C-alpha positions in Angstrom: -7.5 3.7 11.3 -6.0 5.5 8.7 -8.2 8.4 7.6 -8.4 8.5 3.7 -7.2 12.3 3.1 -4.0 11.3 5.4 -3.0 9.5 2.2 -3.3 12.3 -0.8 -1.0 10.3 -3.0 -4.1 8.0 -3.8 -5.9 11.1 -5.9 -2.8 11.9 -8.3 -2.4 8.2 -8.8 -6.3 7.4 -9.5 -6.3 10.7 -11.8 -3.2 9.4 -13.8 -4.7 6.1 -14.3 -8.1 7.8 -15.2 -6.1 9.8 -17.7 -4.1 6.9 -19.4 -7.3 4.8 -19.6 -9.3 7.5 -21.4 -6.2 7.7 -23.8 -5.3 4.1 -24.2 -8.8 2.4 -24.4 -11.2 4.0 -27.0 -9.2 2.5 -30.1 -9.5 -1.0 -28.6 -13.2 -0.5 -27.7 -14.2 0.0 -31.3 -12.8 -3.6 -32.2 -11.7 -2.1 -35.4 -7.8 -3.3 -36.4 -7.3 -0.6 -38.1 -7.2 1.8 -35.1 -4.8 -0.3 -33.4 -1.7 1.9 -32.1 0.4 -1.5 -32.5 1.5 -2.7 -36.1 0.3 -6.4 -36.6 3.3 -8.6 -37.0 3.1 -10.7 -40.4 3.4 -14.0 -38.2 0.0 -13.2 -36.7 -1.9 -10.7 -38.8 -5.0 -9.8 -37.5 -5.0 -12.4 -34.9 -2.4 -10.1 -33.0 -5.0 -7.4 -32.6 -7.8 -10.0 -31.2 -5.1 -10.9 -28.5 -4.5 -7.2 -28.1 -7.8 -6.1 -27.3 -8.5 -8.4 -24.2 -5.1 -7.7 -23.0 -5.8 -4.1 -23.0 -9.3 -4.2 -21.6 -8.1 -6.6 -18.7 -5.1 -5.1 -18.3 -7.4 -1.8 -17.5 -9.4 -4.0 -15.2 -5.9 -4.8 -13.4 -4.9 -1.3 -13.1 -8.2 0.0 -11.9 -8.6 -2.6 -9.2 -4.7 -2.2 -8.1 -5.4 1.5 -7.4 -8.5 0.6 -5.3 -6.2 -2.3 -3.3 -3.4 -0.3 -2.2 -5.7 2.3 -0.6 -5.2 1.9 2.7 -8.6 3.6 4.0 -10.5 1.0 1.6 -8.5 -1.8 2.8 -8.7 -0.8 6.5 -12.5 0.2 6.9 -13.8 -2.2 4.1 -11.9 -5.4 4.1 -14.7 -7.7 2.7 -14.7 -5.1 -0.1 -10.7 -5.5 -0.4 -11.2 -9.1 -0.6 -13.7 -9.1 -3.3 -11.8 -6.5 -5.5 -8.5 -8.5 -5.0 -10.2 -11.4 -6.8 -11.4 -9.2 -9.7 -7.7 -7.9 -9.6 -6.3 -11.5 -9.8 -8.7 -13.6 -11.9 -10.5 -10.5 -14.2 -7.2 -8.5 -14.8 -3.7 -9.9 -14.2 -4.5 -13.4 -15.3 -6.4 -12.9 -18.7 -3.9 -9.7 -19.3 -0.9 -11.6 -18.5 -1.7 -14.6 -20.8 -2.5 -12.6 -23.7 0.6 -10.4 -22.9 2.8 -13.6 -23.2 1.8 -14.1 -26.9 1.7 -10.8 -27.7 5.0 -10.1 -26.5 6.3 -13.2 -28.1 5.4 -11.8 -31.6 6.2 -7.9 -31.0 7.0 -6.2 -34.2 9.4 -4.2 -32.4 12.5 -6.6 -32.3 14.0 -9.2 -30.3 15.2 -7.0 -27.2 11.6 -5.9 -26.6 10.2 -9.3 -27.2 12.7 -10.8 -24.5 11.1 -8.0 -22.3 7.9 -8.3 -22.7 7.7 -12.1 -22.4 9.8 -11.7 -19.1 7.4 -9.1 -17.7 4.4 -11.4 -18.6 5.9 -14.2 -16.5 7.0 -12.0 -13.8 3.8 -10.2 -13.5 1.8 -13.7 -13.2 4.2 -15.4 -11.0 4.1 -12.5 -8.4 0.5 -12.1 -8.4 -0.1 -15.8 -7.9 2.7 -15.6 -5.0 0.6 -13.1 -3.5 -2.7 -14.8 -4.0 -1.5 -17.8 -2.5 0.0 -16.3 0.5 -3.4 -14.6 1.3 -5.0 -18.1 1.1 -2.5 -19.0 3.8 -3.5 -15.9 5.7 0.3 -14.9 5.6 -0.9 -11.3 5.2 2.6 -9.5 5.8 4.1 -11.8 2.5 0.8 -11.1 0.8 1.2 -7.4 0.9 4.9 -7.7 0.0 4.1 -9.8 -3.1 1.1 -7.4 -4.2 3.2 -4.4 -3.7 5.5 -5.9 -6.3 2.7 -6.9 -8.4 1.2 -3.3 -8.6 4.7 -2.1 -9.5 4.4 -4.3 -12.8 0.8 -3.5 -13.5 1.7 0.0 -13.2 4.8 -0.4 -15.7 2.4 0.1 -18.7 2.2 3.7 -17.8 5.8 4.0 -17.1 6.7 2.4 -20.6 4.9 5.2 -22.6 6.6 7.8 -20.5 10.1 6.0 -21.4 8.9 5.7 -24.8 8.0 9.5 -25.4 11.2 10.4 -23.8 13.4 7.9 -26.0 11.4 9.1 -29.2 11.9 12.9 -28.5 15.6 12.6 -27.5 16.7 10.1 -30.3 14.9 11.6 -33.0 17.2 14.4 -33.8 19.7 11.6 -34.4 17.7 10.0 -37.1 20.0 10.6 -40.0 23.4 10.4 -38.2 23.2 7.5 -35.6 20.4 5.4 -37.5 21.5 6.6 -40.7 17.8 7.4 -41.6 16.4 4.1 -40.5 13.2 5.0 -38.9 12.6 1.3 -38.2 15.8 0.9 -36.2 15.0 4.3 -34.2 11.7 2.6 -33.3 13.4 -0.8 -32.1 15.8 0.9 -30.1 13.3 3.4 -28.3 10.7 0.6 -27.8 13.6 -1.9 -26.4 14.8 0.8 -23.9 11.3 2.1 -22.9 10.2 -1.7 -22.6 13.1 -2.7 -20.1 12.8 0.4 -18.1 9.3 0.4 -18.2 9.1 -2.3 -15.6 12.7 -2.9 -14.2 12.5 1.1 -12.6 9.1 0.4 -10.7 10.0 -3.1 -9.6 13.4 -1.8 -8.2 11.7 1.3 -6.2 9.3 -1.0 -5.0 12.1 -3.5 -3.7 14.0 -0.2 -2.3 10.7 0.6 -0.6 10.0 -2.7 1.0 13.6 -3.0 2.1 13.8 0.3 3.5 10.2 -0.5 5.4 11.9 -3.9 6.8 14.7 -2.1 8.3 12.4 0.8 9.9 10.2 -1.9 11.1 13.3 -3.7 13.4 14.0 -2.1 17.0 17.2 -0.2 17.4 20.0 -2.5 18.0 20.1 -3.1 22.0 16.9 -1.9 22.6 13.4 -4.0 23.4 10.7 -3.5 21.1 7.8 -1.6 22.1 4.4 -2.8 23.0 3.1 -1.2 20.0 6.0 -2.2 17.8 5.5 -5.8 18.9 1.7 -5.8 18.6 0.7 -7.7 15.5 -1.2 -5.9 12.7 -4.5 -6.2 11.7 -4.7 -9.0 9.1 -6.3 -8.3 6.0 -9.0 -11.2 4.6 -7.5 -13.1 1.8 -8.7 -12.2 -1.6 
């Protein structure tokens, strides 16, 4: 059984999520379109804000529950809670937030490159989460775990997106009058597009690298029989 303090990464991860949510949620909890941090595209007008509000709120649910779901101590010591929180993550977080993301992404005011990234991210987020939920329902828990690690990487991409956006705005702003010929809108489009693509592709690639490394480490060395401990099945986590 894994002791919770043997996974100290959960504390800074939870703190990062809390800080992000404290910063991100208040403008949308006011239900005031004037406080939105995203410009309203003319094609949607104020309707964009009323799609953005549930996306942000349900996305917050997905972030908070994702942290709990990947916490080994909670998953091992409280499997019933893990299963119930998993349902909230899928049906009260990713599903509604992802559906809103598809519409918001299709009408983003930050240009076609960002639009393509946002729509693709929304589709992948829904797809990998559905695959993970389906694997759990079929009691294929190793497969379920792999899909949900990918799902968490995409869930967390909203945080990494903001980090990349800050980096690109800081690094590109000195080039406003040269490279961008004074066009602030163009600079915004470029920074947004770069942040949008790197925001989710980098976490997903890291997750894939980690899963692949874990898979190879789990194999017995060539020519050696697997030890009884390695061959023993791992305890299953109940399906969400």
